[in-house]
C-alpha positions in Angstrom: 41.5 -85.4 -6.7 38.6 -83.1 -5.9 39.7 -79.8 -7.7 36.4 -77.7 -5.7 38.7 -78.2 -2.6 41.9 -76.6 -3.7 42.3 -73.3 -2.4 45.3 -72.1 -4.7 43.6 -72.0 -7.9 42.7 -68.9 -9.6 38.5 -69.8 -9.0 39.4 -70.3 -5.4 41.6 -66.9 -4.9 39.2 -65.2 -6.5 36.0 -66.6 -4.2 37.7 -66.3 -1.0 39.1 -62.5 -1.6 35.5 -62.1 -2.7 33.8 -63.7 0.1 36.5 -62.5 2.6 35.2 -58.7 2.8 37.9 -57.2 0.7 37.0 -54.2 -1.7 36.5 -55.0 -5.2 40.3 -53.2 -5.7 41.6 -55.7 -4.0 40.2 -58.8 -5.7 41.9 -60.8 -7.9 40.9 -60.6 -11.7 38.0 -62.6 -12.7 39.2 -66.4 -13.9 38.4 -66.5 -17.2 36.9 -69.7 -18.3 36.3 -70.9 -15.1 32.7 -69.8 -14.9 31.3 -73.5 -14.6 34.4 -74.8 -12.2 33.8 -71.0 -9.8 30.1 -72.0 -9.4 30.6 -75.2 -8.5 33.3 -74.4 -5.9 31.2 -71.8 -4.5 28.2 -74.2 -4.3 30.1 -76.9 -2.7 31.5 -74.2 0.1 28.0 -72.8 0.4 29.6 -69.4 -0.5 27.6 -68.7 -3.7 25.1 -66.3 -2.0 28.1 -64.8 -0.3 29.7 -63.8 -3.4 26.7 -62.8 -5.0 25.8 -60.0 -2.5 29.4 -58.8 -2.3 29.0 -58.7 -6.4 25.5 -57.1 -6.1 26.5 -54.9 -2.8 29.5 -53.0 -5.3 27.6 -52.9 -8.4 28.8 -56.1 -10.1 25.7 -57.8 -10.6 25.4 -57.5 -14.3 29.4 -58.2 -14.8 30.2 -61.5 -16.6 29.8 -64.6 -14.5 28.1 -63.0 -12.2 24.7 -64.0 -13.0 24.3 -67.6 -11.4 25.8 -66.1 -8.0 23.7 -63.3 -7.7 20.8 -65.5 -8.1 21.9 -67.6 -5.5 22.3 -64.3 -3.2 18.6 -63.4 -3.9 17.5 -67.1 -3.5 19.1 -66.8 -0.3 17.8 -63.4 0.6 14.3 -65.7 0.6 15.2 -68.7 2.2 16.4 -66.2 4.8 13.2 -64.7 5.3 11.4 -67.9 5.4 13.9 -69.2 8.1 13.5 -65.9 10.4 9.5 -66.1 10.3 9.7 -69.5 11.4 12.2 -68.9 14.1 9.5 -66.3 15.1 6.6 -68.6 15.4 9.2 -70.7 17.7 10.0 -68.0 19.8 6.6 -67.3 20.5 5.1 -70.8 21.1 8.4 -71.0 23.1 7.4 -68.4 25.6 3.8 -69.8 25.8 5.6 -73.5 27.1 7.8 -71.3 29.2 10.8 -73.0 27.0 14.1 -71.3 26.5 16.1 -72.1 23.4 19.7 -70.8 22.0 19.8 -70.5 18.3 22.8 -72.2 16.6 25.3 -71.9 13.6 23.9 -70.3 10.3 20.7 -69.6 11.7 22.6 -67.3 14.6 25.2 -66.4 12.0 23.2 -65.0 9.1 22.2 -62.1 11.5 24.7 -61.6 13.6 27.9 -61.0 11.0 26.2 -61.2 7.6 24.1 -58.7 5.1 20.5 -60.7 4.6 20.8 -63.1 2.2 24.7 -64.0 2.5 24.6 -66.8 4.6 22.2 -69.7 3.6 21.6 -72.8 5.8 19.9 -76.1 5.1 18.0 -75.9 8.3 17.5 -74.5 12.0 19.7 -75.6 15.0 18.4 -74.7 18.5 19.9 -75.9 21.6 17.5 -76.8 24.9 18.4 -78.1 28.0 17.6 -81.8 28.6 15.2 -81.1 31.2 13.1 -78.9 29.2 13.2 -81.2 25.8 9.9 -82.2 26.1 8.7 -79.0 25.9 10.9 -78.1 23.1 9.1 -81.0 21.0 5.7 -79.4 22.2 6.7 -76.4 20.4 7.8 -77.8 17.4 5.1 -80.0 17.0 2.5 -77.1 17.4 4.5 -75.7 14.7 3.9 -78.8 12.5 7.5 -80.5 12.5 7.6 -84.0 13.2 10.8 -86.2 14.2 12.1 -88.0 11.6 14.7 -90.1 13.4 13.5 -93.8 13.2 14.0 -94.1 16.8 13.3 -90.8 18.8 13.9 -92.6 22.4 17.5 -93.8 21.2 18.3 -90.8 19.9 18.0 -89.3 23.1 19.8 -91.8 25.2 22.9 -91.7 22.7 23.1 -89.1 20.8 23.0 -85.1 21.3 20.7 -84.0 18.3 17.7 -85.0 16.3 16.0 -83.6 12.9 12.2 -82.5 12.9 10.9 -81.6 9.4 8.1 -79.6 8.5 4.7 -81.2 7.5 3.5 -78.0 5.7 6.7 -76.7 4.2 9.0 -79.9 3.4 12.2 -77.3 3.1 12.0 -76.4 6.7 14.0 -78.5 9.2 15.0 -78.1 12.6 17.8 -79.9 14.3 17.0 -79.7 18.1 20.1 -80.2 19.9 19.9 -81.2 23.5 24.0 -81.3 24.1 26.8 -79.2 22.1 28.5 -82.5 20.8 28.7 -86.2 21.2 29.3 -87.4 24.6 32.4 -87.7 26.2 34.0 -85.5 23.2 33.6 -82.2 25.2 32.3 -81.0 28.7 30.4 -78.1 28.4 27.7 -77.2 31.4 24.6 -76.1 29.6 23.8 -74.3 32.8 26.4 -72.0 32.3 26.0 -71.6 28.7 22.7 -70.4 28.8 23.5 -68.1 31.8 25.8 -66.6 29.3 23.6 -66.5 26.5 22.8 -63.1 24.9 19.4 -61.8 23.8 19.0 -62.6 20.2 17.1 -59.5 18.3 13.6 -59.3 18.1 13.0 -62.8 20.2 12.2 -63.1 23.7 12.2 -66.7 24.4 15.5 -67.5 21.5 19.1 -66.1 22.6 22.4 -66.9 21.0 25.6 -68.3 22.4 28.2 -66.0 23.8 30.8 -65.0 21.6 33.6 -66.7 23.3 31.1 -70.0 23.6 30.4 -69.6 19.9 34.0 -69.8 18.7 35.1 -72.3 20.8 31.9 -74.4 19.4 32.3 -73.8 15.7 35.7 -74.6 15.7 34.5 -77.9 17.6 32.2 -78.5 15.1 34.7 -78.1 11.8 37.5 -80.0 13.3 36.1 -82.8 15.5 32.8 -83.2 14.0 34.0 -82.8 10.3 37.4 -83.7 10.7 38.7 -80.1 9.6 37.6 -80.9 6.0 34.8 -78.7 6.3 33.2 -76.0 3.8 35.0 -72.7 3.6 31.7 -71.1 4.6 32.6 -72.6 8.5 36.1 -71.1 8.1 34.6 -67.7 6.7 32.3 -67.6 10.1 35.1 -67.9 12.2 37.0 -65.4 10.3 34.0 -62.8 10.3 33.5 -63.3 14.1 37.1 -62.7 14.8 36.6 -59.2 13.1 34.1 -58.2 15.1 34.4 -56.2 18.4 34.5 -57.8 21.6 36.3 -60.9 20.8 38.9 -61.5 24.0 41.4 -64.2 23.0 42.0 -65.3 26.8 38.8 -65.5 27.7 37.8 -67.6 24.5 41.2 -69.9 24.9 39.8 -70.2 28.8 36.6 -71.4 27.6 38.1 -73.9 24.8 40.4 -75.5 27.9 37.5 -75.7 30.1 35.2 -77.6 27.7 37.8 -79.9 25.8 38.3 -77.7 23.0 41.8 -76.2 22.9 43.1 -78.5 20.3 40.3 -77.9 17.5 40.5 -74.4 18.3 44.3 -74.2 17.1 43.6 -75.9 14.4 40.6 -74.0 13.1 42.5 -71.0 13.4 45.6 -72.0 11.6 42.6 -72.5 8.6 41.1 -69.9 8.9 44.8 -68.2 8.7 45.7 -70.3 5.3 42.2 -69.7 3.9 41.7 -66.0 4.7 44.8 -64.4 6.3 44.8 -62.1 9.3 47.5 -63.1 11.4 44.9 -65.1 13.9 47.6 -67.7 15.6 50.0 -65.6 17.0 46.8 -64.4 19.1 46.3 -67.6 20.2 49.6 -68.8 21.1 49.9 -70.8 17.8 48.5 -74.6 17.4 49.7 -77.4 19.3 51.6 -80.5 17.9 48.6 -82.1 17.1 46.9 -79.0 15.5 49.8 -79.1 13.4 49.2 -83.0 12.3 45.6 -82.1 12.2 46.2 -79.5 9.6 48.7 -81.5 7.6 46.3 -84.6 7.7 43.3 -82.0 6.3 45.4 -80.5 3.7 46.4 -83.9 2.5 42.7 -85.0 2.5 41.5 -81.7 0.7 43.5 -82.6 -2.6 41.7 -86.1 -2.2 38.2 -84.6 -1.1 35.4 -85.4 1.6 35.6 -88.5 3.5 38.6 -91.2 4.0 40.3 -92.2 7.1 42.2 -88.8 7.6 39.1 -87.9 8.8 38.4 -90.1 11.5 42.1 -89.8 12.7 41.5 -85.8 12.7 38.5 -86.1 14.9 40.5 -88.6 17.3 43.6 -86.2 17.4 41.0 -83.2 18.2 39.8 -85.0 21.6 42.0 -82.7 24.3 42.0 -85.3 27.2 43.6 -89.1 26.5 41.2 -90.5 28.9 38.0 -88.8 26.9 39.4 -90.5 23.6 39.4 -94.0 25.5 35.8 -93.3 27.1 34.5 -91.9 23.5 35.9 -95.0 21.9 34.2 -97.4 24.2 30.7 -95.7 23.8 31.0 -95.4 20.3 31.5 -99.2 20.2 28.8 -99.8 22.2 26.3 -97.6 20.1 27.4 -99.6 17.3 26.6 -102.8 19.3 23.2 -101.8 20.3 22.2 -100.9 16.7 23.1 -104.2 15.3 21.2 -106.1 17.5 18.2 -103.7 17.3 18.9 -104.3 13.3 18.8 -108.1 14.0 22.6 -108.4 13.2 25.0 -110.3 15.5 27.6 -107.9 17.2 31.1 -108.4 16.5 32.8 -110.9 18.9 
């Protein structure tokens, strides 16, 4: 059993209440004697900076047990500054190259819904149209980033993203996406995604996803890609987005059905409700039968810890259309066969 994935413990209840944005008078009592456990949980779920920022914002930076969390927030402020500086440079170079990009996940959310430093991430995720991939790579190369995939051409043919690492600042990396998920799993139309994209404040060539696209994409990322056993910060992202003005459940549901993310969205809303409350499932029609299975499987997996067969089963259950699941299985099997051939092994009979 992995205790850092137990949402019912006193440490978890304190962490989730603080991070969800409740006022201090609504916070549970500090879990005495669980300082180390709480810190490990906050780090495992990427919530240490969020909790530290909330403590500092409410004048509790010097309270017992707060030191490591506040220190994580202060580091987050510095790292966010570095990421924003890098994104600004990439934006200027993208203007010169005539390429449009969309910022994804943490690099968007840290400015859209979080105070400075509270939403940390490991990288900058960017989306580009496939026909502008060469230009985007030129942008990254000019900024000192090189691809660290052992076979970049193979990644282009068979995957949807690749990592580029800074030669100057090894802490920096960019995940460049030319699709919003694995082949056959979803049906995003990138021209429409770019047409709906919003301006990213302060940037010219780099935009951000429309709100309904962002919610569906985050649900798919957490449920379909990570088997619904996500770091709690991913569910917090969705919870805070749902508090913003402009969320139209009907539009979000329509987008989810259109791209093949309806099951994932229902499962994600159920998980958000379980961790943070808010009464969201009723606004979305409630989870499907498969969504309930996903919730049960992922709740059981939380008690065991990350990984395992349940994660793979959840990923399969979250594919909306059965024919897509067959195509996805054939594609994944072919990809594994090709990898074995490149490595000099014999494909399985």
